[in-house]
Backbone bond lengths (Angstrom), bond angles and torsions (degrees), N, CA, C in turn:
res aa  C-N    CA-C-N  psi(-1)  N-CA   C-N-CA  omega(-1)  CA-C   N-CA-C  phi
1 T - - - 1.455 - - 1.500 104.14 -
2 G 1.353 117.49 133.06 1.388 119.96 179.94 1.604 113.99 -160.98
3 L 1.296 111.61 176.08 1.443 121.48 176.76 1.418 103.84 -130.01
4 Q 1.414 120.76 131.30 1.430 125.87 -176.03 1.461 107.77 -131.48
5 T 1.377 115.08 144.63 1.533 118.62 165.67 1.487 106.27 -105.50
6 F 1.287 115.89 143.41 1.562 117.83 -178.99 1.550 104.91 -108.78
7 F 1.319 117.57 110.74 1.438 122.01 174.47 1.467 112.10 -94.48
8 E 1.209 116.61 121.48 1.539 116.73 -179.15 1.447 107.95 -73.11
9 G 1.420 117.91 127.76 1.440 120.55 177.38 1.474 115.07 78.37
10 A 1.312 119.15 13.05 1.478 122.92 -174.47 1.567 108.43 -149.84
11 R 1.256 112.59 163.96 1.534 111.50 176.24 1.445 108.63 -72.78
12 S 1.301 118.35 152.12 1.461 124.40 -172.54 1.604 112.12 -109.02
13 P 1.316 116.21 109.61 1.445 115.34 179.27 1.564 112.41 -69.60
14 H 1.285 120.11 153.18 1.429 120.62 174.76 1.466 108.71 -152.69
15 I 1.233 113.73 158.76 1.523 127.29 175.27 1.511 107.44 -108.82
16 A 1.276 118.25 129.56 1.481 118.67 -178.30 1.639 108.44 -139.65
17 L 1.338 114.13 153.22 1.429 118.13 171.58 1.531 100.80 -103.96
18 T 1.352 118.49 117.32 1.516 126.55 -173.32 1.520 107.04 -84.37
19 V 1.358 113.45 163.47 1.483 124.72 177.90 1.460 108.40 -59.13
20 N 1.310 122.09 -29.94 1.432 122.98 -176.58 1.506 114.47 -89.13
21 G 1.384 116.35 11.09 1.418 121.33 -178.71 1.553 124.28 76.74
22 D 1.362 108.60 23.71 1.527 109.39 172.48 1.478 113.01 -109.05
23 L 1.326 114.72 153.45 1.536 121.77 172.44 1.549 101.15 -94.04
24 T 1.352 109.65 119.26 1.545 116.30 -176.88 1.462 113.89 -121.95
25 L 1.350 115.30 144.20 1.459 118.60 168.26 1.470 106.97 -110.39
26 G 1.331 118.54 135.60 1.367 120.65 -179.78 1.534 109.38 -161.28
27 Y 1.295 116.58 -163.21 1.508 124.29 175.74 1.504 105.25 -109.80
28 W 1.362 112.50 143.81 1.453 115.23 178.27 1.561 112.41 -56.64
29 Q 1.260 115.21 135.98 1.536 122.76 -173.08 1.563 113.15 47.65
30 G 1.271 115.57 36.51 1.499 122.18 173.44 1.505 111.78 -132.23
31 D 1.256 110.92 176.90 1.479 118.53 -176.85 1.627 104.74 -70.00
32 P 1.366 115.68 151.35 1.419 116.03 171.92 1.604 112.91 -66.66
33 L 1.351 114.89 151.22 1.363 120.45 173.05 1.509 109.49 -93.96
34 Y 1.358 123.26 -32.62 1.371 124.92 -174.93 1.595 109.52 -158.39
35 S 1.295 123.25 135.53 1.392 126.71 -178.12 1.614 106.66 -130.70
36 E 1.344 112.93 144.44 1.506 116.09 174.05 1.494 102.26 -146.18
37 K 1.244 117.69 138.15 1.426 130.66 176.86 1.462 109.73 -50.07
38 F 1.403 119.39 120.86 1.476 127.56 -173.11 1.459 106.54 -68.26
39 D 1.485 114.59 132.61 1.347 119.25 164.30 1.499 111.74 -127.92
40 P 1.411 112.75 116.86 1.523 114.39 -165.87 1.586 114.91 -64.26
41 V 1.314 113.00 -20.21 1.495 114.64 176.39 1.514 111.25 -82.71
42 R 1.210 120.19 -53.84 1.531 117.65 174.26 1.375 120.65 -68.65
43 M 1.377 118.92 -25.00 1.475 121.86 177.92 1.481 112.88 -112.20
44 R 1.316 117.00 44.82 1.408 123.82 175.88 1.594 115.22 -62.90
45 W 1.311 110.20 -46.16 1.541 122.50 175.06 1.440 113.57 -100.81
46 W 1.330 116.38 139.49 1.405 117.78 176.17 1.559 104.28 -130.86
47 R 1.411 112.00 149.90 1.503 118.02 170.86 1.493 114.01 -150.53
48 L 1.337 114.58 152.33 1.475 127.34 172.27 1.505 105.45 -117.76
49 R 1.339 117.81 129.92 1.441 117.38 -179.58 1.519 104.42 -139.12
50 P 1.296 117.78 142.37 1.518 119.58 174.84 1.447 105.33 -85.62
51 D 1.376 115.39 141.58 1.429 125.37 171.22 1.530 105.61 -114.91
52 R 1.370 109.20 92.52 1.544 114.61 -172.22 1.544 106.70 -64.63
53 N 1.312 121.10 -38.66 1.501 122.68 -173.65 1.524 109.64 -61.88
54 A 1.445 117.66 -35.53 1.460 115.42 -179.65 1.636 108.85 -98.41
55 G 1.383 117.34 -5.85 1.449 115.80 178.86 1.449 108.94 72.35
56 T 1.341 124.36 37.70 1.426 128.28 177.64 1.507 117.44 -132.27
57 T 1.242 117.99 172.52 1.527 122.15 168.32 1.547 110.17 -117.30
58 V 1.312 118.89 123.19 1.386 120.33 -170.77 1.531 107.31 -102.70
59 A 1.369 119.61 130.25 1.440 121.51 173.53 1.533 108.01 -107.36
60 E 1.319 116.48 139.66 1.433 125.13 -176.91 1.524 112.74 -146.50
61 Y 1.332 113.55 160.52 1.586 119.52 172.64 1.413 110.22 -140.80
62 S 1.324 113.84 163.18 1.502 121.74 -168.02 1.541 109.12 -152.91
63 P 1.252 116.68 142.48 1.449 119.62 173.85 1.520 110.75 -75.90
64 D 1.317 118.32 -32.01 1.452 122.31 -171.52 1.509 115.18 -129.47
65 G 1.355 121.73 5.79 1.438 122.77 179.03 1.453 116.51 77.40
66 L 1.447 114.12 8.45 1.423 118.24 -176.95 1.567 111.69 -121.83
67 D 1.328 112.60 -42.19 1.424 118.76 -177.93 1.538 105.52 -113.15
68 W 1.456 113.85 117.30 1.454 122.39 -168.68 1.533 107.66 -106.11
69 T 1.307 114.71 145.91 1.378 127.91 172.39 1.481 114.78 -112.43
70 L 1.321 125.06 128.91 1.461 129.17 176.43 1.369 114.41 -56.21
71 L 1.241 125.07 116.90 1.507 122.30 164.49 1.478 114.91 -87.70
72 Y 1.329 117.32 -43.69 1.503 116.60 -179.67 1.650 102.35 -174.70
73 V 1.243 115.04 156.40 1.514 126.04 172.28 1.518 105.22 -115.86
74 A 1.390 113.35 120.24 1.404 124.84 175.42 1.539 104.67 -87.50
75 D 1.308 115.95 128.42 1.511 120.75 179.04 1.526 103.76 -89.02
76 E 1.224 114.18 81.03 1.501 122.20 179.95 1.546 106.77 -144.25
77 D 1.260 113.14 112.65 1.591 118.18 -177.60 1.643 107.72 -64.36
78 P 1.323 113.55 113.43 1.554 115.77 -175.79 1.564 107.93 -66.93
79 P 1.212 116.47 145.03 1.521 122.36 173.52 1.454 110.78 -79.56
80 E 1.402 115.12 170.50 1.427 120.81 178.53 1.560 115.69 -61.50
81 M 1.315 115.17 -38.56 1.520 120.33 -179.11 1.525 108.70 -116.31
82 I 1.252 114.96 124.64 1.508 125.70 178.63 1.491 111.54 -116.45
83 R 1.326 114.74 133.05 1.574 117.91 178.72 1.614 101.95 -107.25
84 V 1.242 111.09 142.13 1.494 117.14 173.33 1.535 113.95 -109.44
85 G 1.372 114.84 137.15 1.468 115.63 174.42 1.560 111.45 -136.86
86 L 1.333 110.70 148.08 1.391 117.71 177.33 1.544 112.98 -109.68
87 Y 1.350 119.36 147.84 1.387 112.93 179.47 1.546 105.58 -150.24
88 A 1.235 114.70 166.34 1.482 126.39 178.86 1.484 113.13 -158.13
89 G 1.336 121.18 147.61 1.344 123.70 178.48 1.439 117.22 177.73
90 V 1.309 123.15 179.07 1.467 126.32 179.05 1.404 109.00 -116.28
91 S 1.368 114.49 160.41 1.649 114.46 -178.49 1.515 110.02 -91.28
92 Q 1.414 120.91 -7.04 1.442 121.97 177.26 1.416 105.70 -153.15
93 A 1.381 114.65 159.06 1.426 122.19 -179.92 1.551 113.84 -61.36
94 E 1.360 113.66 132.95 1.512 115.13 -172.69 1.676 103.79 -131.79
95 S 1.312 114.54 139.29 1.498 119.39 -178.48 1.569 113.15 -68.36
96 E 1.318 112.44 -23.86 1.523 122.05 173.85 1.427 111.27 -139.45
97 P 1.298 118.40 80.32 1.454 124.27 -176.23 1.507 111.94 -63.79
98 P 1.303 122.86 148.61 1.439 129.99 -174.91 1.624 99.38 -69.06
99 I 1.337 110.83 167.18 1.487 121.42 173.94 1.510 109.62 -110.74
100 A 1.297 114.85 125.83 1.509 120.28 174.63 1.568 109.88 -92.07
101 E 1.233 122.15 134.85 1.383 128.10 -179.01 1.535 106.80 -123.37
102 F 1.321 117.73 128.70 1.525 121.23 174.33 1.461 109.18 -117.29
103 R 1.368 121.51 123.94 1.346 125.64 -179.31 1.483 110.58 -130.84
104 N 1.285 123.94 154.97 1.382 136.06 174.06 1.536 109.54 55.82
105 L 1.268 117.06 51.30 1.469 119.78 170.35 1.553 106.87 -74.18
106 G 1.319 109.99 134.48 1.493 113.48 -177.41 1.550 104.82 -140.29
107 V 1.198 117.23 140.38 1.496 126.46 175.85 1.497 104.52 -125.51
108 C 1.391 114.00 106.82 1.369 121.43 -177.21 1.553 113.96 -84.80
109 P 1.291 120.42 145.38 1.354 125.23 172.56 1.556 110.10 -56.86
110 S 1.299 117.74 151.22 1.417 121.54 -171.87 1.558 108.83 -70.30
111 D 1.327 122.87 -17.75 1.412 121.39 176.33 1.576 115.15 -83.53
112 S 1.402 113.19 -7.62 1.446 115.02 -178.27 1.515 119.01 -99.72
113 A 1.374 112.09 -6.92 1.424 118.19 175.25 1.456 109.80 -73.79
114 P 1.432 116.16 155.84 1.469 124.95 175.20 1.513 112.20 -65.43
């Protein structure tokens, strides 16, 4: 399960919950940059946001969607247009695969981000 930004012409940072129970920031189809053991209470909310002043993409998590904790900063200059994708899946075939549910997806205007 994960959240990914799609950067045209550049590597695409993503946050993912891995099969071994880590919340990971990395690049799509690349090695993880950083992983932390997933805590469903502390890490209920995830976000990726471009920091255009610093030329980076910031990955954060939050228990309530209000107070955010830094997961990692990807040193990748964000482009002007960013596409967002959600995905879920399993690593092998299962007779009764789990259900992924996405709620409260928000895309904030650039002037509302910290």
